[in-house]
C-alpha positions as CSV (number, residue, x, y, z in Angstrom):
1,M,-51.9,-45.2,-109.1
2,L,-48.5,-43.0,-110.1
3,A,-49.6,-39.9,-108.0
4,A,-49.5,-42.5,-104.9
5,T,-45.9,-43.7,-106.3
6,L,-44.5,-40.6,-106.6
7,G,-46.0,-39.2,-103.2
8,S,-44.3,-42.1,-101.4
9,L,-41.1,-41.2,-102.7
10,L,-41.3,-37.7,-102.6
11,V,-41.9,-38.6,-98.4
12,C,-39.5,-40.9,-98.1
13,G,-37.0,-39.1,-99.7
14,A,-37.9,-36.5,-97.7
15,M,-37.1,-38.5,-94.4
16,A,-34.3,-40.0,-95.4
17,Q,-33.1,-36.1,-95.8
18,E,-33.8,-35.5,-92.1
19,P,-30.6,-35.2,-89.4
20,A,-30.5,-37.8,-86.8
21,A,-31.2,-36.7,-83.4
22,A,-27.9,-36.2,-81.3
23,P,-27.5,-38.5,-78.6
24,A,-28.2,-37.3,-75.2
25,H,-25.0,-36.8,-72.9
26,N,-27.2,-35.2,-70.1
27,N,-27.0,-38.7,-68.0
28,V,-23.4,-39.5,-69.2
29,R,-21.3,-39.8,-66.0
30,M,-17.8,-39.1,-65.6
31,A,-15.2,-42.0,-65.1
32,I,-14.4,-42.3,-61.0
33,K,-10.6,-42.0,-61.1
34,W,-9.0,-44.5,-58.2
35,K,-5.5,-44.0,-56.8
36,Q,-4.1,-47.5,-56.6
37,F,-1.6,-48.4,-53.9
38,D,0.5,-51.7,-54.3
39,Y,1.7,-53.6,-51.5
40,T,3.3,-56.8,-50.0
41,C,2.5,-58.2,-47.3
42,E,3.5,-61.6,-44.9
43,G,5.1,-64.1,-47.2
44,G,5.3,-61.8,-50.2
45,K,1.8,-61.8,-50.6
46,K,-0.1,-59.0,-52.7
47,L,-2.5,-57.0,-52.2
48,T,-3.7,-53.4,-53.9
49,V,-6.0,-50.8,-52.6
50,Y,-7.7,-48.3,-54.7
51,L,-8.9,-45.2,-53.2
52,H,-11.2,-42.0,-54.1
53,D,-12.9,-40.1,-51.8
54,Q,-14.2,-41.7,-48.6
55,M,-14.4,-45.0,-50.5
56,A,-12.2,-48.1,-50.9
57,K,-11.5,-51.2,-53.4
58,V,-9.0,-53.9,-52.0
59,R,-7.9,-56.9,-53.5
60,Y,-6.4,-59.6,-51.9
61,E,-6.1,-63.2,-53.6
62,D,-9.2,-64.0,-55.4
63,Q,-11.1,-61.6,-52.9
64,A,-12.2,-57.7,-53.5
65,Y,-13.8,-55.3,-51.1
66,L,-15.5,-52.3,-51.4
67,M,-15.0,-50.2,-48.2
68,K,-16.0,-47.2,-46.6
69,Q,-13.8,-44.7,-44.6
70,T,-14.9,-45.1,-40.7
71,V,-13.6,-42.8,-37.8
72,S,-10.1,-43.6,-37.1
73,A,-8.0,-41.9,-34.5
74,D,-4.8,-43.2,-36.1
75,G,-4.1,-44.3,-39.9
76,G,-7.2,-44.5,-42.6
77,R,-9.6,-47.4,-41.6
78,Y,-12.0,-48.5,-44.4
79,S,-14.8,-50.9,-43.6
80,D,-17.5,-53.5,-45.6
81,G,-19.2,-54.4,-42.1
82,K,-17.5,-57.3,-42.5
83,V,-13.9,-56.8,-43.1
84,V,-11.7,-54.1,-42.2
85,W,-8.2,-52.4,-44.2
86,W,-6.4,-50.5,-41.9
87,G,-3.8,-48.4,-43.4
88,K,-1.1,-46.4,-41.2
89,G,2.0,-44.8,-43.1
90,N,3.4,-47.1,-45.5
91,G,2.2,-50.1,-44.3
92,G,-1.3,-51.9,-43.0
93,F,-3.4,-54.8,-42.9
94,L,-6.3,-56.4,-43.4
95,Q,-8.8,-58.2,-40.8
96,G,-12.0,-59.0,-39.7
97,D,-14.2,-56.3,-38.3
98,T,-15.5,-56.9,-35.0
99,P,-17.0,-54.1,-32.6
100,D,-14.2,-55.8,-29.8
101,G,-11.3,-54.8,-33.0
102,D,-9.9,-58.6,-32.3
103,G,-11.1,-60.2,-35.5
104,K,-9.4,-62.5,-37.5
105,M,-6.1,-61.1,-39.1
106,I,-6.4,-62.1,-42.8
107,V,-3.3,-61.0,-44.1
108,K,-0.6,-58.7,-41.8
109,D,2.8,-56.7,-42.2
110,C,1.4,-55.4,-45.5
111,Q,4.2,-52.5,-46.7
112,L,3.8,-49.9,-49.3
113,D,5.9,-51.0,-53.0
114,K,6.4,-47.5,-53.8
115,P,6.6,-46.2,-49.9
116,L,4.7,-42.6,-49.7
117,N,6.8,-39.3,-48.9
118,A,10.1,-41.7,-49.2
119,E,12.0,-38.5,-50.4
120,R,10.7,-36.4,-47.9
121,T,12.3,-36.7,-44.6
122,A,13.1,-33.0,-43.7
123,V,10.4,-29.8,-43.3
124,T,13.2,-26.6,-43.5
125,G,12.3,-22.8,-43.5
126,T,13.4,-19.9,-41.6
127,V,11.4,-18.5,-38.4
128,S,11.2,-14.3,-38.2
129,Y,9.1,-11.4,-37.2
130,R,8.1,-8.1,-38.5
131,Q,9.2,-6.0,-35.3
132,R,12.2,-4.0,-35.5
133,M,14.1,-5.3,-32.2
134,A,16.7,-7.4,-31.2
135,L,16.3,-10.4,-29.3
136,P,18.6,-11.8,-26.2
137,P,21.7,-14.0,-26.3
138,N,19.5,-16.7,-24.4
139,A,16.5,-16.4,-26.7
140,E,15.3,-20.0,-27.8
141,I,13.2,-20.7,-31.1
142,Q,11.0,-23.6,-31.0
143,V,9.6,-24.9,-34.2
144,Q,7.6,-28.4,-34.4
145,L,6.0,-30.2,-36.9
146,L,2.6,-31.3,-35.9
147,D,-0.3,-33.7,-37.0
148,V,-3.0,-31.3,-36.9
149,S,-5.8,-33.4,-38.4
150,L,-8.3,-33.7,-35.4
151,A,-9.7,-30.8,-34.7
152,D,-11.1,-32.2,-30.9
153,A,-7.8,-33.2,-30.2
154,P,-4.7,-31.8,-29.3
155,A,-1.7,-31.4,-31.7
156,K,0.9,-34.9,-31.9
157,A,3.9,-33.7,-32.8
158,I,5.9,-35.0,-35.2
159,A,9.3,-33.2,-35.1
160,E,11.2,-30.6,-32.7
161,E,13.8,-28.4,-32.8
162,K,15.3,-26.0,-30.5
163,I,17.1,-22.9,-31.7
164,V,19.5,-21.3,-28.7
165,L,19.7,-17.5,-30.4
166,G,23.6,-16.8,-29.4
167,Q,25.0,-13.4,-31.4
168,R,22.2,-14.3,-34.4
169,Q,19.1,-11.9,-35.2
170,V,16.0,-13.5,-37.2
171,P,15.2,-15.1,-39.7
172,V,16.7,-17.7,-38.3
173,P,17.1,-21.2,-40.7
174,F,15.3,-24.3,-38.8
175,T,15.2,-28.5,-40.5
176,L,12.6,-30.3,-38.6
177,K,14.2,-34.0,-39.4
178,F,10.8,-36.8,-39.7
179,D,10.6,-40.7,-39.9
180,P,8.5,-40.7,-43.4
181,T,6.7,-43.5,-41.9
182,K,4.9,-41.4,-39.6
183,I,3.7,-39.7,-42.4
184,D,0.1,-40.1,-43.2
185,P,-1.0,-39.3,-46.1
186,K,-4.5,-38.8,-45.3
187,H,-3.5,-36.4,-42.1
188,T,-2.9,-32.6,-41.7
189,Y,0.2,-31.1,-41.1
190,S,1.4,-27.7,-40.1
191,V,4.4,-25.4,-38.8
192,S,4.3,-24.2,-35.3
193,A,7.0,-21.7,-33.6
194,N,7.8,-19.7,-30.8
195,I,10.1,-17.7,-28.9
196,T,10.6,-17.4,-25.4
197,V,13.9,-15.6,-22.9
198,G,13.9,-17.7,-19.9
199,S,10.4,-18.5,-19.0
200,A,8.9,-15.7,-20.8
201,L,7.0,-16.1,-23.8
202,W,8.2,-13.4,-26.5
203,F,6.4,-14.9,-29.7
204,I,4.2,-17.5,-31.0
205,S,2.7,-18.6,-34.9
206,D,-0.3,-17.2,-34.8
207,Q,-1.2,-18.9,-38.2
208,S,-1.2,-22.1,-39.9
209,Y,1.3,-23.5,-41.7
210,P,0.5,-26.3,-43.5
211,V,3.4,-28.7,-44.8
212,V,4.5,-32.3,-46.3
213,T,0.8,-34.0,-47.3
214,G,-2.1,-32.8,-49.8
215,G,0.2,-31.1,-52.4
216,K,1.6,-28.9,-49.8
217,P,5.2,-27.2,-49.8
218,S,8.3,-29.0,-47.7
219,H,9.6,-25.5,-46.9
220,V,7.8,-22.3,-45.0
221,E,8.8,-19.1,-43.8
222,V,7.3,-18.5,-40.4
223,I,6.3,-15.1,-39.3
224,L,5.6,-15.0,-35.7
225,K,3.7,-12.9,-33.7
226,Q,4.6,-10.3,-30.3
227,V,2.9,-12.0,-27.4
228,T,1.0,-9.1,-25.4
229,P,-0.8,-9.2,-22.3
230,A,-3.8,-9.5,-23.9
231,D,-2.6,-12.5,-25.9
232,G,-0.2,-14.0,-23.7
233,P,0.3,-14.8,-19.5
234,S,0.9,-12.1,-17.4
């Protein structure tokens, strides 16, 4: 009897000394980080949009909508199949989602409480080329800020500056002033430039110079490529 009791105590002691199994962490998911955007709409009504990747959570009054981004040529469009949130620049509206796009308006005239890109109203930089040659005084430099978001559509000009060279030579500074309300934070923007003399194209930009959105700079140095008969008009 005593031996059995001692045996039981030894077993219990051994079990008490065993370390607890470490919890499994393989299935633990990281919390999704949503970006919050607060709007004031018509009549002073408040609306909040949370964005993550291609998802949106919209809270308005006592309703909450979980939406997916849909194809749109203008602005950021999100829908749950019944309701659509359409954000354009610093504004947006919430309405019923119908095939004809004429659903019942839920709330309109929504404007961001903290406007995007409010501190950015211009893109600056210089235009130059690598060839050791001088341009005639009548050479004209054209610089454009382009919306290049849609690969299957022509780029849309947001701002433009034309500079007659005169007695200057490259690098030539430029300033492209733009309306920040025309900048969509989900779109991609780039600077393009060319130099013409009379009706002849002499230099073009042959690479992308991203600016403004997505953490891109607002100052770029554009290097142009000389046009040869193989590159440009004969």
